[in-house]
Backbone as CSV, one residue per row, in Angstrom:
resi,resn,N_x,N_y,N_z,CA_x,CA_y,CA_z,C_x,C_y,C_z
1,MET,98.560,90.846,72.260,99.254,90.627,73.498,100.439,91.736,73.659
2,SER,100.504,92.392,74.762,101.594,93.269,74.907,102.554,92.741,75.778
3,ALA,103.887,92.914,75.510,105.030,92.393,76.401,105.129,93.346,77.348
4,GLU,105.080,92.846,78.583,105.236,93.807,79.939,106.842,93.796,80.203
5,ARG,107.242,94.939,80.406,108.663,95.092,80.872,108.684,95.067,82.445
6,PRO,109.637,94.303,82.769,109.654,94.232,84.319,110.336,95.581,84.798
7,THR,109.886,96.025,86.086,110.178,97.215,86.609,110.896,96.714,87.832
8,LEU,111.803,97.682,88.192,112.428,97.641,89.490,111.682,98.488,90.626
9,ARG,111.493,97.842,91.505,110.900,98.533,92.704,111.536,98.519,93.892
10,VAL,112.154,99.631,94.090,112.770,99.879,95.394,112.259,101.169,96.087
11,ALA,111.903,100.915,97.424,111.255,101.990,98.218,112.150,103.486,97.976
12,LYS,111.513,104.556,97.896,112.078,105.844,98.089,112.660,105.996,99.458
13,ILE,113.565,106.696,99.512,114.179,107.127,100.875,113.881,108.530,101.213
14,ARG,113.583,108.727,102.450,113.305,110.236,102.865,114.289,111.066,102.893
15,GLU,115.548,110.715,103.717,116.528,111.573,103.421,117.744,110.594,103.336
16,GLY,118.862,111.193,102.551,120.000,110.240,102.497,120.734,110.414,101.170
17,THR,121.473,109.461,100.633,122.128,109.497,99.503,121.892,108.131,98.549
18,VAL,121.802,108.359,97.336,121.477,107.501,96.459,122.812,107.396,95.481
19,ILE,123.449,106.298,95.256,124.686,106.295,94.585,124.240,105.286,93.283
20,ASP,124.035,105.985,92.169,123.421,105.365,90.853,124.556,105.147,89.967
21,HIS,124.474,104.301,88.860,125.412,104.121,87.839,126.836,103.821,88.356
22,ILE,126.658,102.896,89.535,128.013,102.277,89.966,128.394,101.187,89.007
23,THR,129.561,101.173,88.609,130.044,99.879,87.603,129.576,98.618,88.105
24,ALA,128.850,97.936,87.293,128.203,96.417,87.731,129.323,95.721,88.447
25,GLY,128.936,95.200,89.701,129.765,94.408,90.540,130.326,94.957,91.611
26,ASN,130.516,96.325,91.687,131.043,97.220,92.799,130.367,97.551,93.618
27,ALA,129.081,97.375,93.934,128.390,97.895,94.896,128.734,97.585,96.407
28,LEU,129.334,96.192,96.437,129.762,95.859,97.835,131.033,96.485,98.230
29,LEU,131.917,96.817,97.004,133.173,97.500,97.330,132.874,98.910,97.739
30,VAL,131.730,99.516,97.208,131.357,100.852,97.497,130.952,100.981,98.854
31,LEU,130.581,100.060,99.519,129.913,99.811,100.736,131.187,99.638,101.725
32,ARG,132.066,98.803,101.452,133.437,98.679,101.956,134.063,99.988,102.132
33,ILE,134.238,100.674,101.020,135.049,101.876,101.240,134.473,103.008,101.990
34,LEU,133.122,102.934,102.065,132.184,103.946,102.816,132.378,103.531,104.431
35,GLY,132.793,102.209,104.562,132.688,101.686,105.964,131.443,101.366,106.442
36,ILE,130.453,100.888,105.608,129.222,100.420,105.909,129.186,99.049,106.034
37,THR,128.967,98.696,107.136,128.949,97.126,107.509,127.556,96.683,107.673
38,GLY,126.609,97.551,107.965,125.154,97.176,108.512,125.115,97.093,109.866
39,ARG,125.956,97.333,110.614,125.922,97.545,112.016,125.727,99.141,112.380
40,GLU,125.791,100.005,111.595,125.696,101.439,111.957,124.239,101.835,112.136
41,GLY,123.314,101.116,111.625,121.977,101.366,111.878,121.143,102.128,110.723
42,PHE,121.895,102.491,109.759,121.348,103.082,108.442,120.612,101.917,107.585
43,ILE,119.582,102.356,106.953,118.814,101.469,106.054,119.598,101.546,104.816
44,VAL,120.126,100.453,104.370,120.912,100.428,103.053,120.191,99.562,102.121
45,SER,119.805,99.886,100.916,119.478,99.181,99.812,120.515,98.885,98.681
46,VAL,120.658,97.716,98.299,121.751,97.613,97.322,120.869,96.712,96.117
47,ALA,121.266,97.144,94.843,120.874,96.497,93.735,122.061,96.370,92.790
48,MET,122.151,95.219,92.352,123.377,94.686,91.538,122.981,94.295,90.340
49,ASN,123.685,94.477,89.349,123.676,94.284,87.855,122.227,94.372,87.270
50,VAL,121.722,95.556,87.531,120.513,96.232,87.212,120.588,96.580,85.641
51,PRO,119.567,96.335,84.933,119.795,96.599,83.456,119.828,98.237,83.353
52,SER,120.673,98.506,82.361,120.911,100.089,82.198,121.115,100.278,80.684
53,GLY,120.200,101.236,80.241,120.457,101.677,78.717,121.849,102.239,78.516
54,LYS,122.381,102.969,79.387,123.767,103.391,79.070,125.069,102.536,79.457
55,LEU,125.018,101.831,80.452,125.974,101.118,80.898,125.912,99.508,80.642
56,GLY,124.645,99.014,80.102,124.272,97.711,80.054,123.814,97.090,81.366
57,LYS,124.634,97.145,82.263,124.416,96.716,83.742,124.934,97.747,84.686
58,LYS,124.385,98.076,85.786,124.971,98.899,86.832,124.382,98.320,88.183
59,ASP,125.044,98.927,89.301,124.645,98.821,90.546,124.249,100.172,91.211
60,ILE,123.232,100.051,92.130,122.878,101.190,92.879,122.829,100.914,94.375
61,VAL,123.113,101.928,95.035,123.335,101.719,96.566,122.440,103.002,97.080
62,LYS,121.355,102.683,97.891,120.744,103.594,98.553,121.086,103.736,100.170
63,ILE,121.426,104.796,100.765,121.841,104.884,102.157,121.025,105.997,102.740
64,GLU,119.970,105.321,103.710,119.001,106.425,104.374,119.732,106.997,105.451
65,GLY,119.446,108.265,105.702,119.950,109.070,106.782,121.502,109.419,106.818
66,ARG,122.178,109.370,105.640,123.500,109.744,105.580,123.923,110.398,104.226
67,GLU,124.666,111.362,104.291,124.994,112.075,102.965,126.684,111.958,103.181
68,LEU,127.182,111.846,101.961,128.690,111.643,101.752,129.369,112.743,101.905
69,SER,130.691,112.605,102.320,131.587,113.653,102.313,132.406,113.719,101.134
70,GLN,132.949,114.717,100.780,133.851,114.881,99.431,134.985,113.817,99.401
71,GLN,135.637,113.501,100.311,136.546,112.290,100.365,135.876,111.124,99.990
72,GLU,134.613,110.745,100.530,134.122,109.404,100.076,133.489,109.529,98.753
73,VAL,133.284,110.769,98.223,132.783,110.742,96.928,134.065,110.455,95.829
74,ASP,135.346,111.050,96.457,136.327,110.881,95.700,136.823,109.416,95.583
75,LYS,136.389,108.601,96.590,136.923,107.287,96.730,135.940,106.355,95.792
76,ILE,134.669,106.847,95.545,133.791,106.221,94.806,134.200,106.478,93.382
77,ALA,134.805,107.631,93.062,135.339,108.073,91.731,136.441,107.204,91.257
78,LEU,137.192,106.519,92.312,138.228,105.735,91.738,137.820,104.395,91.143
79,ILE,136.613,103.843,91.613,136.208,102.623,91.260,134.946,102.588,90.337
80,ALA,134.266,103.803,90.404,133.025,103.856,89.699,132.966,105.133,89.088
81,PRO,133.760,105.581,87.961,133.984,106.967,87.287,132.796,107.458,86.824
82,ARG,131.657,106.687,86.597,130.499,107.111,85.828,129.275,107.369,86.965
83,ALA,129.644,107.060,88.198,128.703,106.988,89.300,128.120,108.399,89.270
84,THR,126.875,108.468,89.719,126.179,109.741,90.177,125.597,109.594,91.596
85,ILE,125.770,110.850,92.149,125.431,111.003,93.602,124.001,111.735,93.803
86,ASN,123.075,111.337,94.270,121.718,112.016,94.273,121.658,112.145,95.954
87,ILE,121.317,113.622,96.324,121.125,113.817,97.696,119.662,113.895,97.798
88,ILE,119.068,113.200,98.749,117.549,113.201,98.880,117.170,113.785,100.280
89,ARG,116.337,114.766,100.161,115.621,115.388,101.455,114.075,115.300,101.142
90,ASP,113.469,114.895,102.211,111.980,114.844,102.154,111.472,114.103,100.816
91,TYR,112.206,112.866,100.569,111.810,112.288,99.463,112.129,112.693,98.054
92,LYS,112.519,113.817,97.990,112.908,114.587,96.735,114.436,114.854,96.446
93,VAL,115.013,114.728,95.171,116.307,114.775,94.954,116.515,116.303,94.981
94,VAL,117.278,116.627,95.798,117.619,118.154,95.973,119.059,118.395,95.377
95,GLN,119.853,117.418,95.116,121.171,117.815,94.421,121.464,116.373,93.756
96,LYS,122.013,116.618,92.335,122.565,115.299,91.609,123.542,115.753,90.994
97,TYR,124.788,114.945,91.008,125.894,115.421,90.344,126.671,113.905,89.904
98,ARG,127.601,114.026,88.944,128.256,112.962,88.724,129.927,112.890,89.322
99,VAL,130.224,111.978,89.915,131.460,111.839,90.490,132.640,112.315,89.675
100,ARG,133.606,112.981,90.242,134.672,113.499,89.405,135.849,113.208,90.132
101,LEU,136.832,112.496,89.456,138.162,112.256,90.005,138.935,113.518,90.223
102,PRO,139.416,113.845,91.372,140.430,114.966,91.408,141.599,114.964,90.737
103,LYS,142.328,115.869,90.472,143.457,115.561,89.781,144.698,115.145,90.698
104,VAL,144.496,115.479,92.078,145.437,114.896,92.837,144.556,114.102,94.047
105,ILE,145.047,112.912,94.260,144.247,112.021,95.088,145.118,112.253,96.470
106,LYS,144.662,112.499,97.552,145.425,112.549,98.782,144.702,111.670,99.875
107,ASN,145.759,110.790,100.511,145.277,110.145,101.813,144.150,109.220,101.620
108,ILE,143.938,108.742,100.261,142.791,107.633,100.079,143.306,106.294,99.907
109,ILE,144.500,106.109,99.230,145.144,104.894,99.132,146.467,104.943,99.311
110,ARG,147.255,103.852,99.759,148.608,103.915,99.801,149.277,103.444,98.411
111,CYS,150.523,103.839,98.349,151.387,103.337,97.175,151.775,101.912,97.348
112,ARG,151.580,101.057,96.160,151.932,99.672,96.260,153.373,99.445,96.345
113,ASN,154.306,100.349,96.074,155.600,100.339,96.290,156.068,100.312,97.732
114,PRO,156.518,98.964,98.128,156.850,98.773,99.654,158.002,99.737,100.095
115,ALA,158.806,100.030,99.061,160.000,100.998,99.381,159.681,102.493,99.441
116,CYS,158.366,102.859,99.238,157.973,104.254,99.103,157.923,104.948,100.603
117,ILE,158.126,106.048,100.549,158.397,106.781,102.034,157.017,106.744,102.683
118,THR,155.850,106.805,101.790,154.637,106.555,102.527,154.380,105.472,103.275
119,ASN,155.127,104.435,102.889,154.980,102.871,103.550,156.030,102.790,104.580
120,GLU,156.937,103.702,104.831,157.749,103.654,105.912,157.242,104.188,107.118
121,ARG,157.850,104.316,108.199,157.230,104.925,109.360,157.448,106.431,109.360
122,GLU,157.349,107.014,108.311,157.231,108.381,108.315,155.867,109.029,108.269
123,PRO,155.516,110.140,108.968,154.224,110.609,109.009,154.134,111.387,107.675
124,VAL,154.060,110.706,106.472,153.842,111.407,105.191,152.490,110.815,104.627
125,GLU,151.665,111.776,104.223,150.325,111.526,103.628,150.444,110.917,102.070
126,PRO,149.943,109.816,101.849,150.031,109.454,100.325,149.299,110.474,99.441
127,LYS,149.934,110.579,98.287,149.489,111.523,97.388,149.813,111.086,95.882
128,PHE,148.870,111.114,94.940,148.831,110.749,93.732,148.348,111.643,92.880
129,TYR,148.947,111.814,91.507,148.513,112.561,90.446,147.696,111.731,89.554
130,VAL,146.565,112.206,89.018,145.998,111.297,87.961,146.346,111.550,86.541
131,ILE,146.740,110.527,86.040,147.396,110.567,84.803,146.402,110.492,83.707
132,SER,145.477,109.427,84.115,144.373,109.213,83.016,143.291,108.410,84.035
133,GLU,141.919,108.830,83.729,140.685,108.296,84.385,140.413,107.051,83.689
134,GLU,140.381,106.833,82.319,140.004,105.493,81.813,141.133,105.220,80.572
135,PRO,141.963,104.346,80.899,141.917,103.421,82.073,142.544,104.301,83.110
136,LEU,142.267,103.853,84.269,142.828,104.571,85.514,144.144,104.452,85.669
137,ARG,144.989,105.400,85.730,146.301,105.287,86.119,146.858,106.667,87.017
138,LEU,147.467,106.335,88.179,147.738,107.339,88.919,149.249,107.228,89.204
139,LYS,150.024,108.253,89.597,151.334,108.350,89.805,151.614,108.907,91.091
140,CYS,152.459,108.093,92.004,152.858,108.574,93.373,153.782,109.821,93.299
141,HIS,153.484,110.737,93.968,154.120,112.024,94.230,155.624,111.702,94.744
142,TYR,155.666,110.783,95.653,157.134,110.624,96.208,158.034,109.508,95.261
143,CYS,157.439,108.556,95.012,158.353,107.471,94.312,158.112,107.500,92.817
144,GLY,157.105,107.975,92.381,156.753,107.937,90.737,156.116,106.669,90.294
145,ARG,155.956,105.852,91.118,155.183,104.412,90.790,153.769,104.881,90.142
146,ILE,153.645,104.021,89.072,152.366,104.242,88.264,151.510,102.975,88.826
147,MET,150.237,103.459,89.339,149.228,102.531,89.810,148.209,102.457,88.936
148,GLU,147.588,101.281,88.368,146.683,101.214,87.552,145.290,100.554,88.375
149,ARG,144.239,100.504,87.817,142.978,100.111,88.380,143.204,98.832,89.172
150,SER,143.784,97.762,88.898,144.051,96.651,89.559,144.729,96.972,91.002
151,ASP,145.679,97.716,90.910,146.415,98.249,92.124,145.612,98.726,93.171
152,VAL,144.876,99.839,92.548,143.777,100.698,93.272,142.782,99.658,93.995
153,LEU,142.311,98.900,93.163,141.361,97.798,93.689,141.967,96.786,94.758
154,ALA,143.095,96.475,94.618,143.828,95.797,95.535,144.188,96.521,96.939
155,CYS,144.504,97.728,96.793,144.539,98.677,97.980,143.215,98.692,98.950
156,LEU,142.110,98.979,97.817,140.822,99.094,98.591,140.288,97.714,99.185
157,TYR,140.695,96.661,98.488,140.164,95.217,99.133,140.972,94.881,100.266
158,LYS,142.130,95.329,100.400,142.902,94.945,101.402,142.752,95.764,102.605
159,GLY,141.995,96.976,102.463,141.755,98.017,103.449,142.834,98.765,103.797
160,THR,143.676,98.966,102.671,144.955,99.917,103.042,144.574,101.261,102.752
161,THR,143.330,101.691,102.704,142.802,102.966,102.463,142.878,103.592,103.919
162,SER,142.580,105.044,103.864,142.726,105.718,105.222,141.308,105.584,105.663
163,ILE,140.358,104.836,105.734,139.064,104.871,106.105,139.232,104.631,107.705
């Protein structure tokens, strides 16, 4: 008697983007920071807590008919540093790459310091320097505040990004 392994069956997409290796439990946040609500007309598939040999568990998001901008990929890198982006055309992967957090993050999140000039009524673009990726630590260019993963997630959940 052989033990059958369960398989995940998700339909292939013709054109679009597959975001794989998302940190488990963050697929819905990925959709949120991409501004995907379900009303845009894209076919979106979400798999959460899928078994993964490398990560233990992972999430996957497939977006049919849409390719991501570099700024969107940078946002994903903030919350899922091991994610991979697969660009699909005519049912084939034509490009595959791992997200990379840029050394400088511009206009994606706001500083958590209420007294920072970026939170005043000044036309100043929020800018952060990446101190470390894991654990995530960012330093505000203007006030020097250090933001950690929990601060970044709070900004993303509250919608204080520039989406």
